C-alpha positions in Angstrom: 120.9 144.2 115.3 118.2 141.8 114.4 118.6 138.0 113.7 115.8 138.1 111.1 117.1 137.2 107.7 114.1 138.1 105.6 110.9 136.6 104.3 112.7 134.3 101.9 114.7 132.6 104.6 111.6 132.2 106.8 109.6 130.8 103.9 112.4 128.2 103.1 112.6 127.2 106.7 108.8 126.7 106.9 108.7 124.7 103.6 111.6 122.4 104.7 109.8 121.7 108.0 106.5 121.1 106.2 108.2 118.5 103.9 109.8 116.7 106.8 106.5 116.7 108.8 104.7 115.4 105.7 107.1 112.5 105.4 106.8 111.6 109.1 103.0 111.7 108.8 103.3 109.3 105.8 105.5 107.0 107.8 102.9 106.8 110.6 100.1 106.1 108.1 102.1 103.4 106.4 102.9 101.7 109.7 99.2 101.8 110.6 98.0 100.5 107.2 95.6 97.6 107.3 97.0 94.1 106.8 94.5 92.9 104.3 97.0 92.7 101.5 97.0 88.9 101.3 93.8 86.9 101.2 95.2 84.2 103.6 97.6 86.1 105.9 95.5 86.9 109.0 97.2 85.2 111.9 100.3 86.5 113.6 102.9 83.7 113.4 105.9 85.5 114.8 108.3 88.4 114.4 111.0 89.1 111.9 113.8 91.4 113.0 116.3 92.6 110.3 119.4 94.7 110.8 120.8 96.7 107.9 124.4 97.6 107.5 123.7 100.9 105.7 123.4 102.1 102.2 123.9 105.0 99.7 120.8 106.2 97.9 121.4 106.4 94.2 118.5 108.8 93.4 116.3 106.2 91.7 117.0 103.3 94.1 119.3 101.5 96.5 120.2 98.0 97.7 121.0 96.9 101.2 122.1 93.6 102.8 120.2 92.4 106.0 120.9 90.0 108.8 117.5 88.7 110.0 116.0 86.6 112.7 112.6 85.0 112.6 111.1 84.2 116.1 107.9 82.0 115.8 105.0 82.8 118.2 104.5 79.0 118.9 107.7 78.6 120.8 109.8 76.9 118.1 113.5 78.0 118.0 114.4 81.3 116.3 115.8 81.0 112.7 118.6 83.1 111.2 117.9 84.4 107.7 119.6 86.7 105.3 117.9 89.3 103.2 118.4 91.9 100.5 116.2 94.9 100.3 115.9 96.9 97.1 114.2 100.3 96.9 112.9 101.7 93.7 111.7 105.3 93.6 113.2 108.5 95.1 116.2 107.5 97.3 118.7 110.2 98.0 121.4 110.3 100.7 123.4 108.0 103.0 121.8 105.8 105.7 123.7 104.2 108.5 122.9 101.0 110.4 119.1 100.3 110.9 116.8 97.9 112.6 113.3 97.0 111.4 110.8 94.7 113.2 107.9 93.2 111.4 104.9 91.2 112.6 104.7 88.1 110.4 101.1 87.2 109.4 100.2 83.9 107.8 97.3 81.5 107.4 98.2 79.4 110.5 100.1 80.0 113.7 102.7 77.4 112.7 104.2 78.9 109.6 106.1 76.3 107.6 109.9 77.0 107.5 109.9 77.6 103.7 107.0 80.2 103.9 109.3 83.1 104.6 111.8 82.2 101.8 111.3 84.2 98.6 110.4 87.6 97.4 108.3 90.3 99.1 107.1 93.6 97.6 105.3 96.6 99.0 105.3 100.3 99.8 108.1 102.0 101.7 109.0 105.4 103.1 112.2 106.5 105.0 113.5 109.8 106.2 116.6 110.7 108.2 118.3 113.9 109.3 120.7 112.6 111.9 118.2 110.2 113.4 115.3 109.0 111.3 112.5 106.6 110.8 111.0 104.4 108.1 108.4 101.7 107.5 107.8 99.0 104.9 104.6 97.0 104.4 105.5 93.9 102.4 103.6 90.9 100.9 105.2 87.7 99.5 107.1 84.7 100.6 106.3 81.2 99.4 103.1 81.5 97.3 102.6 85.1 98.3 101.0 83.8 101.6 102.8 86.0 104.1 102.4 89.7 105.1 105.2 91.6 106.9 103.5 94.3 108.9 105.7 96.9 110.7 105.5 96.5 114.5 107.7 99.5 115.1 108.9 102.3 112.9 112.4 101.5 111.6 115.2 103.2 113.5 118.1 104.5 111.4 120.7 107.2 111.2 122.1 109.3 108.4 120.9 111.9 105.9 118.4 110.2 103.7 115.0 110.5 102.0 113.4 107.5 100.3 109.8 107.0 99.1 108.7 104.2 96.7 108.4 100.5 96.3 110.6 98.0 98.2 111.4 94.5 97.3 112.8 92.1 100.0 114.4 88.8 99.1 114.7 86.4 102.1 117.0 83.3 102.1 118.2 80.7 104.6 121.7 81.1 105.8 
């Protein structure tokens, strides 16, 4: 007896794999996007690592709390920050804990402490089926002078698909 279930089943399988591969290709492109989003943000000032606690996609958006650490490149002590990320666009599913690492670009190597506080906005894409990936390129901070460029693709778990615009609000603890 054959395991072949017909042309319809094969077509659905190929289409679902194409969609997943298309999303992954988009994530790679987003992570490799040029960092010329801000006129003044050209120098790497440090790294921002944020850990998410998980979220539920509500079809048109979601919101997630983040615990973040900014580590300056110039050797100054690391700073703890808190953030809230809001996604607007297609966002369906449940995402578990996640980690995202951004390169922080500014106009000088010694970024003032208040420069990271504020709101960031940019493009985002996430996909998970068990284990997944995501990337967000964001511009903002104090006077829109900072760019957050993904250094690695976000690692996450869950069953989730999200594509759209992300907003990130960063505050001091």
